[in-house]
RODO-2510 file (C-alpha; in nm, 4 decimals, decimal comma):
residues 428
     n   res          X          Y          Z
     1     m    20,5198    22,4809    12,0521
     2     l    20,5221    22,6983    12,3655
     3     r    20,2341    22,6155    12,6014
     4     l    20,1009    22,9350    12,7566
     5     g    19,9925    22,9277    13,1202
     6     k    19,9141    23,1420    13,4221
     7     k    20,2505    23,3218    13,4224
     8     h    20,1928    23,4390    13,0661
     9     t    19,8436    23,5571    13,1591
    10     l    19,9874    23,7532    13,4509
    11     s    20,2567    23,8988    13,2253
    12     a    19,9890    24,0194    12,9835
    13     c    19,8083    24,1765    13,2809
    14     f    20,1305    24,3532    13,3835
    15     i    20,1601    24,4994    13,0339
    16     g    19,7938    24,5960    13,0529
    17     y    19,8663    24,8169    13,3519
    18     i    20,1677    24,9627    13,1724
    19     t    19,9247    25,0522    12,8947
    20     q    19,6995    25,2161    13,1528
    21     a    19,9987    25,4197    13,2720
    22     i    20,0681    25,5355    12,9167
    23     v    19,7051    25,6361    12,8658
    24     n    19,6915    25,8357    13,1895
    25     n    20,0380    25,9899    13,2016
    26     f    20,1727    26,0630    12,8537
    27     a    19,9477    26,3592    12,7697
    28     p    20,0013    26,5327    13,1081
    29     l    20,3730    26,5605    13,0221
    30     l    20,2645    26,7868    12,7364
    31     f    20,0185    27,0131    12,9201
    32     v    20,2572    27,3102    12,9154
    33     t    20,3420    27,2341    12,5505
    34     f    19,9718    27,2296    12,4594
    35     n    19,9287    27,5573    12,6470
    36     t    20,2126    27,7357    12,4671
    37     t    20,1803    27,5745    12,1219
    38     y    19,8034    27,5786    12,0800
    39     g    19,7118    27,8528    12,3279
    40     i    19,4856    27,6229    12,5311
    41     s    19,4112    27,7444    12,8851
    42     l    19,4809    27,5329    13,1938
    43     t    19,1067    27,5091    13,2565
    44     l    19,0482    27,3654    12,9091
    45     i    19,3449    27,1333    12,9476
    46     s    19,1987    27,0127    13,2770
    47     t    18,8851    26,9284    13,0789
    48     m    19,0988    26,6733    12,8900
    49     i    19,1530    26,5003    13,2235
    50     t    18,7795    26,5190    13,2908
    51     l    18,7047    26,3716    12,9479
    52     n    18,9614    26,0950    12,9852
    53     f    18,8393    25,9744    13,3219
    54     g    18,4781    26,0635    13,2465
    55     v    18,4820    25,8241    12,9511
    56     q    18,6575    25,5640    13,1647
    57     l    18,3866    25,6148    13,4252
    58     l    18,1154    25,5558    13,1654
    59     v    18,2942    25,2425    13,0457
    60     d    18,3159    25,1196    13,4054
    61     l    17,9413    25,1659    13,4339
    62     l    17,8569    24,9801    13,1128
    63     a    18,1360    24,7211    13,1078
    64     s    17,9478    24,4414    13,2842
    65     k    17,6673    24,4389    13,0287
    66     v    17,9045    24,4627    12,7332
    67     v    18,1401    24,1896    12,8546
    68     d    17,8404    23,9761    12,9488
    69     k    17,7450    23,9591    12,5834
    70     i    18,0879    23,9525    12,4209
    71     g    18,3209    23,7708    12,6625
    72     y    18,6466    23,8621    12,8310
    73     r    18,9043    23,7860    12,5639
    74     p    18,7442    23,9963    12,2863
    75     c    18,6993    24,2846    12,5306
    76     l    19,0612    24,2668    12,6447
    77     i    19,1799    24,2718    12,2851
    78     a    18,9435    24,5583    12,1978
    79     a    19,0602    24,7555    12,5028
    80     h    19,4205    24,7504    12,3849
    81     l    19,3239    24,8325    12,0276
    82     f    19,1267    25,1366    12,1454
    83     a    19,4214    25,2513    12,3575
    84     g    19,6687    25,2088    12,0720
    85     a    19,4461    25,3843    11,8167
    86     g    19,3849    25,6762    12,0544
    87     l    19,7572    25,7294    12,1101
    88     v    19,8252    25,7260    11,7362
    89     l    19,5480    25,9785    11,6734
    90     l    19,6748    26,1983    11,9578
    91     g    19,9784    26,2713    11,7448
    92     i    19,7873    26,3089    11,4170
    93     l    19,4507    26,4767    11,4721
    94     p    19,5666    26,8134    11,6179
    95     e    19,7381    26,8839    11,2843
    96     l    19,4386    26,7804    11,0739
    97     i    19,1482    26,9403    11,2615
    98     p    19,1228    27,2168    11,5265
    99     p    19,3749    27,1203    11,7986
   100     v    19,1252    27,1165    12,0854
   101     a    18,8878    26,8891    11,8936
   102     g    19,1737    26,6608    11,7905
   103     l    19,3110    26,6277    12,1409
   104     f    18,9655    26,5649    12,2848
   105     a    18,8743    26,3033    12,0221
   106     a    19,1990    26,1106    12,0732
   107     s    19,1618    26,1306    12,4515
   108     a    18,8097    25,9901    12,4333
   109     l    18,9251    25,6994    12,2163
   110     y    19,2133    25,5872    12,4339
   111     a    18,9975    25,6441    12,7425
   112     v    18,7620    25,3692    12,6204
   113     g    19,0577    25,1319    12,6172
   114     g    19,1769    25,2545    12,9552
   115     g    18,8347    25,2046    13,1104
   116     l    18,8051    24,8482    12,9842
   117     i    19,1580    24,7668    13,0978
   118     e    19,0840    24,8982    13,4446
   119     v    18,7703    24,6882    13,4805
   120     l    18,9064    24,3656    13,3319
   121     i    19,2737    24,3339    13,4253
   122     s    19,2370    24,3094    13,8046
   123     p    18,9765    24,0279    13,8045
   124     v    19,1667    23,8416    13,5328
   125     a    19,4822    23,8535    13,7466
   126     e    19,2825    23,7666    14,0602
   127     a    19,1508    23,4566    13,8829
   128     c    19,4977    23,3237    13,8041
   129     p    19,5648    23,0207    14,0296
   130     f    19,8390    23,1710    14,2460
   131     e    19,8413    23,1103    14,6228
   132     n    19,9005    23,4631    14,7556
   133     k    19,6309    23,6691    14,5829
   134     k    19,6976    23,9833    14,7876
   135     s    20,0658    23,9925    14,6880
   136     v    19,9803    23,9284    14,3247
   137     m    19,7271    24,2128    14,3255
   138     s    19,9663    24,4632    14,4792
   139     l    20,2490    24,3583    14,2478
   140     l    20,0113    24,3915    13,9529
   141     h    19,9245    24,7494    14,0484
   142     s    20,2933    24,8329    14,0945
   143     f    20,3359    24,7852    13,7196
   144     y    20,1182    25,0907    13,6681
   145     c    20,3839    25,2824    13,8621
   146     w    20,6773    25,1314    13,6729
   147     g    20,4893    25,2059    13,3523
   148     q    20,4537    25,5664    13,4633
   149     v    20,8262    25,5830    13,5409
   150     a    20,9028    25,4460    13,1938
   151     v    20,6642    25,6917    13,0283
   152     v    20,8150    25,9894    13,2101
   153     g    21,1789    25,8801    13,1911
   154     l    21,1845    25,7625    12,8305
   155     s    20,9658    26,0485    12,7115
   156     t    21,1965    26,2982    12,8816
   157     l    21,4974    26,1351    12,7164
   158     f    21,3207    26,1621    12,3814
   159     f    21,2349    26,5282    12,4377
   160     v    21,5947    26,6091    12,5285
   161     t    21,7432    26,4290    12,2274
   162     a    21,4794    26,4822    11,9580
   163     g    21,2990    26,7907    12,0880
   164     v    20,9568    26,8414    12,2439
   165     g    20,8261    26,9525    11,9044
   166     r    20,8376    26,5913    11,7839
   167     w    20,6101    26,4609    12,0580
   168     a    20,3640    26,3271    11,7985
   169     v    20,6217    26,0696    11,6856
   170     l    20,6612    25,9502    12,0419
   171     a    20,2845    25,9117    12,0790
   172     c    20,2908    25,6624    11,7917
   173     v    20,5854    25,4778    11,9472
   174     w    20,4010    25,4383    12,2773
   175     a    20,0985    25,3069    12,0860
   176     a    20,2992    24,9937    11,9996
   177     v    20,2729    24,8694    12,3605
   178     p    19,8935    24,8193    12,3681
   179     l    19,8800    24,7044    12,0065
   180     l    20,1313    24,4250    12,0707
   181     n    19,9643    24,3288    12,3985
   182     a    19,6352    24,2914    12,2126
   183     v    19,8021    24,0118    12,0161
   184     f    19,9394    23,8590    12,3384
   185     f    19,5937    23,8513    12,4976
   186     a    19,4616    23,6638    12,1949
   187     f    19,6632    23,3576    12,3019
   188     v    19,7068    23,3541    12,6813
   189     p    19,4597    23,1507    12,8930
   190     v    19,1826    23,3319    13,0820
   191     y    19,0816    23,1695    13,4127
   192     k    18,7582    23,1465    13,6069
   193     l    18,7192    23,3740    13,9094
   194     v    18,3731    23,2666    14,0295
   195     e    18,1737    22,9683    13,9074
   196     e    17,8639    23,0319    13,6993
   197     g    17,5669    23,1457    13,9058
   198     e    17,7693    23,2015    14,2262
   199     a    17,8726    23,5651    14,1850
   200     l    17,6820    23,8351    14,3718
   201     p    17,4847    24,0665    14,1420
   202     a    17,5604    24,4386    14,1383
   203     s    17,2095    24,5117    14,2655
   204     r    17,2848    24,3279    14,5903
   205     l    17,6208    24,4965    14,6343
   206     l    17,4560    24,8377    14,6038
   207     k    17,2267    24,7543    14,8974
   208     t    17,5097    24,6871    15,1438
   209     r    17,6624    24,9464    15,3762
   210     t    18,0012    24,7744    15,3497
   211     f    18,0155    24,8291    14,9759
   212     w    17,9477    25,2026    15,0093
   213     l    18,2374    25,2351    15,2530
   214     f    18,4669    25,0917    14,9879
   215     f    18,3083    25,3124    14,7236
   216     v    18,4059    25,6210    14,9279
   217     l    18,7554    25,4823    14,9900
   218     m    18,8114    25,4212    14,6178
   219     l    18,6800    25,7664    14,5265
   220     c    18,9298    25,9205    14,7687
   221     a    19,2107    25,6919    14,6479
   222     g    19,1599    25,7991    14,2857
   223     s    19,1550    26,1674    14,3742
   224     c    19,4569    26,1436    14,6083
   225     e    19,6665    25,9744    14,3415
   226     l    19,5692    26,1615    14,0275
   227     a    19,5360    26,5165    14,1607
   228     v    19,9137    26,5192    14,2091
   229     s    20,0110    26,2719    13,9358
   230     q    19,8325    26,4576    13,6553
   231     w    19,9720    26,7982    13,7520
   232     a    20,3151    26,7058    13,8916
   233     s    20,5037    26,7960    13,5726
   234     a    20,3275    27,1300    13,5228
   235     f    20,3516    27,1995    13,8983
   236     a    20,7280    27,1491    13,9053
   237     e    20,7827    27,3260    13,5714
   238     s    20,5730    27,6402    13,6146
   239     g    20,4783    27,6584    13,9820
   240     l    20,8282    27,5816    14,1146
   241     g    21,0250    27,7463    13,8338
   242     v    21,2347    27,4497    13,7135
   243     s    21,3004    27,3331    13,3579
   244     k    21,0729    27,0852    13,1806
   245     t    21,3348    26,8087    13,2009
   246     v    21,3850    26,8578    13,5743
   247     g    21,0106    26,9014    13,6212
   248     d    20,9283    26,5721    13,4494
   249     l    21,1956    26,3748    13,6338
   250     l    21,1444    26,5244    13,9796
   251     g    20,7667    26,5595    13,9475
   252     p    20,5710    26,2657    13,8035
   253     c    20,8742    26,0355    13,7800
   254     l    20,9660    26,0698    14,1463
   255     f    20,5977    26,0394    14,2344
   256     a    20,5656    25,7129    14,0393
   257     v    20,8850    25,5630    14,1844
   258     m    20,7660    25,6250    14,5387
   259     m    20,4215    25,4858    14,4572
   260     g    20,5745    25,1748    14,2993
   261     v    20,8045    25,1189    14,5969
   262     s    20,5119    25,1370    14,8380
   263     r    20,3150    24,8835    14,6320
   264     v    20,6049    24,6399    14,6117
   265     l    20,6571    24,6684    14,9878
   266     f    20,2845    24,6171    15,0387
   267     s    20,3002    24,3005    14,8258
   268     l    20,5872    24,1699    15,0394
   269     f    20,4743    24,2678    15,3880
   270     g    20,1104    24,3784    15,3614
   271     g    19,9772    24,0387    15,4639
   272     r    20,1267    24,0820    15,8112
   273     r    19,9454    24,4076    15,8894
   274     s    19,5845    24,5200    15,9189
   275     i    19,4794    24,6689    15,5848
   276     h    19,2361    24,8960    15,7683
   277     k    19,5138    25,0491    15,9809
   278     m    19,7551    25,0739    15,6884
   279     l    19,4995    25,2649    15,4813
   280     a    19,4319    25,5027    15,7715
   281     v    19,8032    25,5760    15,8154
   282     a    19,8405    25,6233    15,4388
   283     a    19,5548    25,8758    15,4343
   284     a    19,7096    26,0785    15,7177
   285     v    20,0535    26,0826    15,5523
   286     c    19,8946    26,1729    15,2173
   287     a    19,7256    26,4777    15,3721
   288     a    20,0639    26,5908    15,5028
   289     g    20,2158    26,5452    15,1559
   290     y    19,9466    26,7602    14,9964
   291     a    20,0076    27,0290    15,2583
   292     m    20,3763    27,0265    15,1638
   293     c    20,2891    27,0691    14,7948
   294     a    20,0404    27,3474    14,8588
   295     f    20,2122    27,5569    15,1239
   296     s    20,5858    27,4958    15,0914
   297     p    20,7927    27,8145    15,0407
   298     a    21,0775    27,6239    14,8731
   299     a    21,0779    27,4235    14,5484
   300     w    21,2578    27,1231    14,6973
   301     l    21,0040    27,0950    14,9774
   302     g    20,7144    27,1002    14,7296
   303     l    20,8798    26,8245    14,5259
   304     a    20,9323    26,6274    14,8464
   305     g    20,5589    26,6641    14,9041
   306     c    20,4917    26,5004    14,5658
   307     a    20,7097    26,2078    14,6736
   308     v    20,5279    26,1778    15,0071
   309     v    20,1912    26,1708    14,8298
   310     g    20,3196    25,8994    14,5951
   311     l    20,4496    25,6867    14,8813
   312     s    20,1247    25,7102    15,0774
   313     a    19,8755    25,6968    14,7896
   314     g    20,0491    25,3923    14,6426
   315     i    19,8760    25,1430    14,8713
   316     m    19,5332    25,3087    14,8607
   317     w    19,4057    25,1608    14,5323
   318     p    19,5339    24,7995    14,5619
   319     g    19,4818    24,8066    14,9389
   320     t    19,1159    24,9001    14,8981
   321     f    19,0710    24,6287    14,6332
   322     s    19,2250    24,3675    14,8647
   323     y    19,0257    24,4901    15,1649
   324     a    18,7010    24,4861    14,9653
   325     s    18,7687    24,1367    14,8269
   326     e    18,8299    24,0176    15,1819
   327     r    18,5162    24,1789    15,3284
   328     i    18,2844    24,1115    15,0315
   329     p    18,3679    23,7623    14,9006
   330     k    18,2105    23,6025    14,5940
   331     s    18,1507    23,9463    14,4476
   332     g    18,2906    23,8584    14,1056
   333     t    18,3506    24,1237    13,8434
   334     a    18,0662    24,3444    13,9677
   335     l    18,2739    24,4557    14,2682
   336     f    18,5797    24,5342    14,0554
   337     a    18,3713    24,7280    13,8030
   338     l    18,1881    24,9339    14,0662
   339     l    18,5067    25,0102    14,2587
   340     a    18,6777    25,1085    13,9339
   341     l    18,3813    25,3382    13,8736
   342     a    18,4341    25,4965    14,2166
   343     g    18,8057    25,5332    14,1541
   344     d    18,7454    25,7047    13,8226
   345     v    18,4995    25,9454    13,9848
   346     g    18,7898    26,0497    14,2082
   347     c    19,0338    26,0500    13,9173
   348     t    18,7990    26,2822    13,7291
   349     a    18,7034    26,5187    14,0101
   350     g    19,0419    26,5621    14,1795
   351     p    19,2671    26,6760    13,8912
   352     s    18,9882    26,8783    13,7277
   353     a    18,9234    27,0705    14,0497
   354     v    19,2961    27,1393    14,0860
   355     g    19,3152    27,2828    13,7338
   356     a    19,0052    27,4980    13,7699
   357     l    19,1133    27,6338    14,1088
   358     a    19,4648    27,6976    13,9766
   359     d    19,3199    27,9200    13,7044
   360     a    19,0813    28,0922    13,9447
   361     l    19,3273    28,1469    14,2301
   362     g    19,6412    28,2126    14,0290
   363     g    19,8666    27,9100    14,0745
   364     l    19,8868    27,5326    14,0951
   365     q    19,9881    27,5439    14,4604
   366     a    19,6545    27,7062    14,5439
   367     g    19,4768    27,4385    14,3386
   368     l    19,6623    27,1559    14,5117
   369     a    19,5467    27,2855    14,8492
   370     f    19,2054    27,1444    14,7537
   371     g    19,3579    26,7970    14,7380
   372     i    19,3979    26,7843    15,1156
   373     a    19,0231    26,7287    15,1497
   374     m    19,0307    26,3790    14,9953
   375     p    19,2828    26,2053    15,2244
   376     v    19,1139    26,3743    15,5218
   377     l    18,7778    26,2306    15,4076
   378     m    18,9357    25,8867    15,3616
   379     f    19,0913    25,8983    15,7082
   380     a    18,7593    26,0025    15,8640
   381     a    18,5697    25,7215    15,6873
   382     l    18,8217    25,4617    15,8060
   383     v    18,8184    25,5895    16,1632
   384     l    18,4374    25,5958    16,1788
   385     s    18,4051    25,2495    16,0238
   386     g    18,6639    25,1160    16,2690
   387     k    18,4695    25,2551    16,5661
   388     k    18,1447    25,1011    16,4415
   389     k    18,3146    24,7662    16,3911
   390     r    18,4574    24,7687    16,7449
   391     a    18,1248    24,8788    16,8925
   392     a    17,9419    24,5946    16,7185
   393     a    18,1994    24,3281    16,8134
   394     p    18,0735    24,2439    17,1693
   395     e    17,7239    24,1607    17,0419
   396     p    17,7540    23,9224    16,7465
   397     a    17,4210    23,8449    16,5837
   398     p    17,3100    23,4808    16,5636
   399     g    17,2700    23,5123    16,1873
   400     p    17,4260    23,7223    15,9117
   401     a    17,4029    24,1006    15,9440
   402     p    17,1677    24,2889    15,7104
   403     d    17,4517    24,3718    15,4776
   404     a    17,6552    24,0566    15,5372
   405     l    17,7671    23,8640    15,2339
   406     p    17,8580    23,4990    15,1793
   407     e    18,1927    23,3645    15,2853
   408     a    18,4626    23,3344    15,0254
   409     e    18,5620    23,0050    14,8697
   410     e    18,8764    22,9193    14,6874
   411     p    18,8410    22,9732    14,3122
   412     p    18,8667    22,6573    14,1048
   413     a    19,2196    22,5666    14,0076
   414     a    19,2605    22,5959    13,6353
   415     d    19,5352    22,5622    13,3806
   416     g    19,5623    22,6922    13,0282
   417     q    19,3311    22,4188    12,8990
   418     g    19,0606    22,4952    13,1533
   419     a    19,0448    22,8668    13,0780
   420     t    18,7293    23,0260    12,9458
   421     d    18,5948    23,3588    12,8277
   422     a    18,2966    23,3638    13,0610
   423     a    18,0953    23,6769    13,1270
   424     p    18,1200    23,8983    13,4366
   425     g    17,9745    23,7333    13,7417
   426     k    18,0148    23,3957    13,5720
   427     g    18,3919    23,3628    13,5955
   428     r    18,6712    23,3822    13,3444
***
């Protein structure tokens, strides 16, 4: 009988992020189809994005209490079941009830799964007893990108061969990924991240200035990534005047490839550079990419802007997680949940604002101009925090600073037999 260990747990986590990519990126490929088939406005379609990430945000907020009572393994299984059921219903409900209600109901259901996955997968992977945690985390997040590439590429192939009109069949096919991974998570070991009673409570995190810096960084990271990712297909298809096939491949697919490449490179070489400086450079480059999308007179230059945003935004999410884990040790699941909450605030606000402004101002390029504000805010926060850190360096305090947190310790080594389903803040 095959003995499952840490590599199998990490593999299940990889598939979990592929599931997250399906949840976040399949429906956006159909925004123009929803608009033409059901007569739904871009503003109402943007509300689907708001609902999706709004529900994920609510799940982020409540996850600690729920998992505290139920345990990690049941929640991981439930997360994938919610995601799979929502994708199945996405293809069924619009034909059974009013289309808007059907799309919204399905989106809310798979958003519950997506929210749980986002909160649970990163700490579960972090707890696996690998030596280079930073590389593992960045590689983990790259699977979201490769999942997005698969969703866009394979969905486009399906649309070309079977027709866009049969998109509901494809929704059910994609649902198989989370449903099968739910079974996988029923058997892989789950490791401890922090020993019982050692994790910092959320209430203490919320009182530290350092945490709020990372909250702002994650909010900006979510907005920077999703404001382009969610609208890249529609932007290339309608705003730049290319076909749906070309729009899907050169919009979200190119975006995801560049984001995945940056995360793989970060996993290989990120340990040799200052995360603070890398995030600042990424924010500056991201602002330039948004400017290319918003103001370019030529289609190819706008598509190049999407690629630039993907390359720069790729390191923002995992980089902020790694930076926060380094600066706020022994934070347990509370840190991951609260940062996921911040990221989803950005994921909700950014794409929704782009859609609303596109309707109001007469084009997606005008809406994407709003996106420049988020990388600029991120850059400013990093620069200001860097200046404060340098200013405070010559006068170290004899004791811990008001918002200082305990030093990190190595998590206990565990194998498949030592795994548990402990609650947040108590290890896994």
